[in-house]
ROMI-597424 format. One record per residue (C-alpha): residue in one letter; x, y, z. Coordinates in nm, 4 decimals. Layout:
<titis>
+-------+----------+----------+----------+
: kolpa :        X :        Y :        Z :
+-------+----------+----------+----------+
:     a :        X :        Y :        Z :
...
+-------+----------+----------+----------+
</titis>
This chain:
<titis>
+-------+----------+----------+----------+
: kolpa :        X :        Y :        Z :
+-------+----------+----------+----------+
:     m :   9.9650 :  -1.5286 :  -5.7516 :
:     n :   9.6470 :  -1.3568 :  -5.8686 :
:     m :   9.5411 :  -1.1522 :  -5.5658 :
:     d :   9.2027 :  -1.0735 :  -5.7300 :
:     r :   9.0915 :  -1.4398 :  -5.7018 :
:     l :   9.1744 :  -1.4811 :  -5.3326 :
:     s :   8.9157 :  -1.4823 :  -5.0573 :
:     p :   8.9470 :  -1.2020 :  -4.8000 :
:     l :   9.1114 :  -1.4441 :  -4.5536 :
:     e :   9.3563 :  -1.5758 :  -4.8144 :
:     y :   9.4338 :  -1.2178 :  -4.9189 :
:     m :   9.5160 :  -1.1147 :  -4.5614 :
:     l :   9.7383 :  -1.4209 :  -4.5080 :
:     a :   9.9269 :  -1.3538 :  -4.8320 :
:     l :   9.9723 :  -0.9872 :  -4.7432 :
:     a :  10.1045 :  -1.0807 :  -4.3988 :
:     a :  10.3583 :  -1.3155 :  -4.5585 :
:     v :  10.4829 :  -1.0418 :  -4.7910 :
:     i :  10.5208 :  -0.7988 :  -4.4995 :
:     s :  10.7041 :  -1.0635 :  -4.2949 :
:     v :  10.9527 :  -1.1276 :  -4.5758 :
:     g :  11.0088 :  -0.7551 :  -4.6168 :
:     l :  11.0766 :  -0.7084 :  -4.2478 :
:     s :  11.3151 :  -1.0019 :  -4.2485 :
:     c :  11.5128 :  -0.8497 :  -4.5359 :
:     a :  11.5195 :  -0.5171 :  -4.3591 :
:     d :  11.6474 :  -0.6830 :  -4.0441 :
:     n :  11.9338 :  -0.8413 :  -4.2340 :
:     g :  12.0322 :  -0.5025 :  -4.3719 :
:     i :  12.0342 :  -0.3133 :  -4.0421 :
:     a :  12.3649 :  -0.1398 :  -3.9788 :
:     p :  12.5568 :  -0.2374 :  -3.6653 :
:     e :  12.4610 :  -0.0535 :  -3.3486 :
:     n :  12.6388 :   0.2796 :  -3.3134 :
:     r :  12.8763 :   0.2777 :  -3.0164 :
:     p :  12.9737 :   0.5931 :  -2.8260 :
:     p :  13.3169 :   0.7533 :  -2.8477 :
:     a :  13.5505 :   0.7634 :  -2.5493 :
:     i :  13.7758 :   1.0420 :  -2.4250 :
:     t :  14.1153 :   0.8837 :  -2.3644 :
:     s :  14.3160 :   1.1758 :  -2.2277 :
:     s :  14.3645 :   1.2098 :  -1.8518 :
:     v :  14.0976 :   1.3730 :  -1.6377 :
:     a :  14.3478 :   1.4950 :  -1.3761 :
:     v :  14.6450 :   1.7081 :  -1.4791 :
:     e :  14.8942 :   1.9524 :  -1.3294 :
:     a :  14.9791 :   2.3059 :  -1.4463 :
:     l :  15.3088 :   2.4630 :  -1.3417 :
:     t :  15.2930 :   2.8235 :  -1.2223 :
:     d :  15.4425 :   3.0836 :  -1.4563 :
:     s :  15.4879 :   2.8196 :  -1.7276 :
:     l :  15.2823 :   2.7463 :  -2.0364 :
:     f :  15.0189 :   2.4818 :  -1.9699 :
:     s :  14.8930 :   2.2885 :  -2.2713 :
:     y :  14.6456 :   2.0019 :  -2.2780 :
:     t :  14.5160 :   1.8158 :  -2.5818 :
:     v :  14.1847 :   1.6325 :  -2.5695 :
:     h :  14.2215 :   1.2879 :  -2.7232 :
:     a :  13.9298 :   1.0604 :  -2.8040 :
:     s :  13.8629 :   0.7479 :  -3.0068 :
:     d :  13.5556 :   0.5910 :  -3.1605 :
:     p :  13.5091 :   0.2108 :  -3.1697 :
:     d :  13.3243 :   0.2411 :  -3.5016 :
:     g :  13.5878 :   0.4626 :  -3.6611 :
:     d :  13.3467 :   0.7566 :  -3.6903 :
:     a :  13.4846 :   1.1084 :  -3.7297 :
:     l :  13.4655 :   1.2948 :  -3.4012 :
:     t :  13.3952 :   1.6535 :  -3.3058 :
:     i :  13.5701 :   1.7684 :  -2.9888 :
:     e :  13.4681 :   2.0673 :  -2.7784 :
:     i :  13.6305 :   2.2221 :  -2.4715 :
:     v :  13.3927 :   2.4308 :  -2.2637 :
:     d :  13.3659 :   2.6003 :  -1.9228 :
:     i :  13.7308 :   2.6946 :  -1.9428 :
:     p :  13.9268 :   2.8943 :  -1.6807 :
:     s :  13.9740 :   3.2651 :  -1.7541 :
:     w :  14.3537 :   3.2304 :  -1.7919 :
:     t :  14.3214 :   2.9747 :  -2.0726 :
:     s :  14.2173 :   2.9761 :  -2.4372 :
:     v :  14.1131 :   2.7028 :  -2.6783 :
:     s :  14.2380 :   2.6246 :  -3.0272 :
:     g :  14.0801 :   2.3147 :  -3.1797 :
:     t :  14.1387 :   2.0260 :  -2.9413 :
:     v :  14.4010 :   2.2132 :  -2.7338 :
:     i :  14.3514 :   2.4264 :  -2.4253 :
:     s :  14.6474 :   2.6327 :  -2.3059 :
:     g :  14.7474 :   2.9197 :  -2.0813 :
:     t :  14.9882 :   3.0301 :  -1.8120 :
:     p :  14.8769 :   3.0187 :  -1.4471 :
:     t :  15.0332 :   3.2320 :  -1.1751 :
:     a :  15.1050 :   3.1546 :  -0.8131 :
:     q :  14.7676 :   3.3101 :  -0.7289 :
:     t :  14.5731 :   3.0933 :  -0.9739 :
:     p :  14.3428 :   2.8507 :  -0.7912 :
:     d :  14.2929 :   2.4870 :  -0.8852 :
:     t :  14.0296 :   2.4642 :  -1.1546 :
:     s :  13.8630 :   2.2446 :  -1.4156 :
:     f :  13.7068 :   2.2425 :  -1.7610 :
:     m :  13.4827 :   2.0119 :  -1.9616 :
:     a :  13.5785 :   1.8094 :  -2.2687 :
:     i :  13.3143 :   1.6664 :  -2.5046 :
:     a :  13.3690 :   1.4190 :  -2.7885 :
:     s :  13.0768 :   1.3473 :  -3.0241 :
:     d :  13.0225 :   1.1338 :  -3.3331 :
:     g :  12.7127 :   1.3362 :  -3.4199 :
:     f :  12.4752 :   1.1029 :  -3.2352 :
:     l :  12.6472 :   0.9815 :  -2.9205 :
:     s :  12.9016 :   1.1600 :  -2.7041 :
:     d :  13.1380 :   1.1224 :  -2.4119 :
:     t :  13.1958 :   1.3969 :  -2.1568 :
:     a :  13.4839 :   1.4370 :  -1.9136 :
:     m :  13.5417 :   1.6941 :  -1.6409 :
:     v :  13.9157 :   1.7592 :  -1.6359 :
:     s :  14.0615 :   1.8861 :  -1.3084 :
:     v :  14.3708 :   2.1059 :  -1.3163 :
:     s :  14.5941 :   2.1288 :  -1.0108 :
:     i :  14.8160 :   2.4366 :  -0.9990 :
:     v :  15.1611 :   2.3376 :  -0.8748 :
:     t :  15.4997 :   2.5023 :  -0.8245 :
:     q :  15.6888 :   2.1886 :  -0.9268 :
:     i :  15.5900 :   1.9050 :  -1.1595 :
:     s :  15.6374 :   1.5620 :  -1.0067 :
:     p :  15.8850 :   1.3641 :  -1.2211 :
:     v :  15.7571 :   1.0397 :  -1.3739 :
:     s :  15.9833 :   0.7391 :  -1.3156 :
:     y :  16.0305 :   0.4842 :  -1.5928 :
:     s :  16.1080 :   0.1984 :  -1.3551 :
:     g :  15.8485 :   0.2944 :  -1.0953 :
:     d :  15.5633 :   0.4222 :  -1.3143 :
:     i :  15.5996 :   0.3211 :  -1.6812 :
:     q :  15.7420 :  -0.0311 :  -1.6854 :
:     p :  15.4694 :  -0.1578 :  -1.4450 :
:     i :  15.2045 :  -0.0332 :  -1.6917 :
:     f :  15.3644 :  -0.2348 :  -1.9709 :
:     n :  15.4023 :  -0.5394 :  -1.7464 :
:     s :  15.0310 :  -0.5325 :  -1.6558 :
:     n :  14.8874 :  -0.4625 :  -2.0015 :
:     c :  15.1299 :  -0.5869 :  -2.2675 :
:     s :  15.2283 :  -0.9323 :  -2.1405 :
:     g :  15.2671 :  -1.1958 :  -2.4099 :
:     c :  15.2743 :  -0.9646 :  -2.7119 :
:     h :  15.5446 :  -0.7128 :  -2.6170 :
:     v :  15.6493 :  -0.8113 :  -2.2648 :
:     g :  15.7905 :  -1.1584 :  -2.3077 :
:     g :  15.7107 :  -1.1278 :  -2.6776 :
:     n :  15.8270 :  -0.9429 :  -2.9853 :
:     q :  15.5091 :  -0.8606 :  -3.1770 :
:     g :  15.5852 :  -0.6221 :  -3.4627 :
:     g :  15.9487 :  -0.6268 :  -3.3588 :
:     l :  15.8677 :  -0.4270 :  -3.0446 :
:     t :  15.9710 :  -0.5541 :  -2.7017 :
:     l :  15.8690 :  -0.3711 :  -2.3855 :
:     n :  16.0716 :  -0.5702 :  -2.1344 :
:     s :  16.2962 :  -0.2759 :  -2.0483 :
:     y :  16.3797 :   0.0873 :  -2.1179 :
:     t :  16.6482 :  -0.0185 :  -2.3664 :
:     s :  16.4159 :  -0.2413 :  -2.5684 :
:     l :  16.1430 :   0.0256 :  -2.5707 :
:     m :  16.3784 :   0.2901 :  -2.7056 :
:     q :  16.5021 :   0.0504 :  -2.9771 :
:     g :  16.1511 :   0.0594 :  -3.1266 :
:     g :  15.9985 :  -0.1976 :  -3.3582 :
:     n :  15.9681 :  -0.2869 :  -3.7242 :
:     s :  15.8184 :   0.0571 :  -3.7999 :
:     g :  16.1007 :   0.2416 :  -3.6268 :
:     a :  16.1152 :   0.4405 :  -3.3027 :
:     v :  15.7998 :   0.4452 :  -3.0905 :
:     v :  15.9126 :   0.7192 :  -2.8495 :
:     v :  16.0113 :   1.0738 :  -2.9485 :
:     a :  16.1568 :   1.2246 :  -2.6322 :
:     g :  15.9772 :   1.5480 :  -2.5437 :
:     d :  15.7031 :   1.4962 :  -2.8043 :
:     p :  15.4258 :   1.2560 :  -2.6958 :
:     d :  15.1897 :   1.3570 :  -2.9786 :
:     n :  15.4392 :   1.2314 :  -3.2384 :
:     s :  15.5392 :   0.9223 :  -3.0403 :
:     r :  15.3964 :   0.6137 :  -3.2092 :
:     i :  15.3389 :   0.4374 :  -2.8794 :
:     i :  15.1001 :   0.7154 :  -2.7715 :
:     q :  14.9278 :   0.7155 :  -3.1099 :
:     r :  14.8687 :   0.3404 :  -3.0804 :
:     l :  14.7517 :   0.3557 :  -2.7188 :
:     e :  14.5076 :   0.6389 :  -2.7942 :
:     g :  14.3881 :   0.4862 :  -3.1203 :
:     t :  14.4811 :   0.7807 :  -3.3432 :
:     v :  14.6872 :   0.5259 :  -3.5380 :
:     t :  14.5259 :   0.1866 :  -3.5841 :
:     p :  14.5129 :  -0.0829 :  -3.4737 :
:     r :  14.4756 :   0.0473 :  -3.1250 :
:     m :  14.6851 :  -0.1151 :  -2.8565 :
:     p :  14.6605 :  -0.3327 :  -2.6564 :
:     f :  14.5328 :  -0.5246 :  -2.9593 :
:     q :  14.1769 :  -0.6598 :  -2.9152 :
:     q :  14.1940 :  -0.5794 :  -2.5433 :
:     p :  14.0389 :  -0.3011 :  -2.3336 :
:     p :  14.2270 :   0.0284 :  -2.3758 :
:     l :  14.4637 :   0.1483 :  -2.1089 :
:     l :  14.3170 :   0.3690 :  -1.8387 :
:     p :  14.3398 :   0.7399 :  -1.9306 :
:     g :  14.5543 :   0.7980 :  -1.6231 :
:     d :  14.8067 :   0.5376 :  -1.7391 :
:     i :  14.8256 :   0.6898 :  -2.0866 :
:     q :  14.8735 :   1.0322 :  -1.9309 :
:     l :  15.1615 :   0.8975 :  -1.7206 :
:     i :  15.3331 :   0.7717 :  -2.0353 :
:     r :  15.2634 :   1.1071 :  -2.2023 :
:     d :  15.4116 :   1.2965 :  -1.9067 :
:     w :  15.7173 :   1.0709 :  -1.8993 :
:     i :  15.7800 :   1.1364 :  -2.2700 :
:     s :  15.7180 :   1.5110 :  -2.2231 :
:     q :  15.9754 :   1.5158 :  -1.9445 :
:     g :  16.2391 :   1.3724 :  -2.1775 :
:     a :  16.1744 :   0.9957 :  -2.1688 :
:     h :  16.4590 :   0.9335 :  -1.9248 :
:     d :  16.5797 :   0.5994 :  -1.7939 :
:     n :  16.4960 :   0.6839 :  -1.4335 :
+-------+----------+----------+----------+
</titis>
């Protein structure tokens, strides 16, 4: 098209068409909307007096973006190393809290974590606390199913693991594959294509594993 031979009206209409096509192409190339990360670790924990308290901030990002995690407003008896806050409270230490922040560089999630100072940690029961979580969230795939060779119908089947091997390392939740899958640090996150477990439920499973993963 020779733009020099167009009337002013024809020129404006042609220019508008070019702009419209350009915008349409740009629209087709727009990257998907950035979604915020989510802190998945529990927001209510217990610290045993005169014993080392350690808490790791876990977070996941639905877009797979790398995350930066900060722990701020910490109690005076604690210190921070990376994503871990730790310290030893005494019998005189009051209940406290700190703030965890996970950011993908644009969007962030913030959680206020409360810490109750206790003289005895409440034991987590497999039959009373853990199995009901599996029953409510894993039905069809692992409860009543055998997806990936993993069945979560009972303590025995859980401890047998799946096609990739053991999913529970007693005393070590960070290296237990079931925790890695539930928190999304190993993909795909579980439950697969379903909303993630509540942070409190994941923390219960973590605590149960930390306490030795007993059949209780």
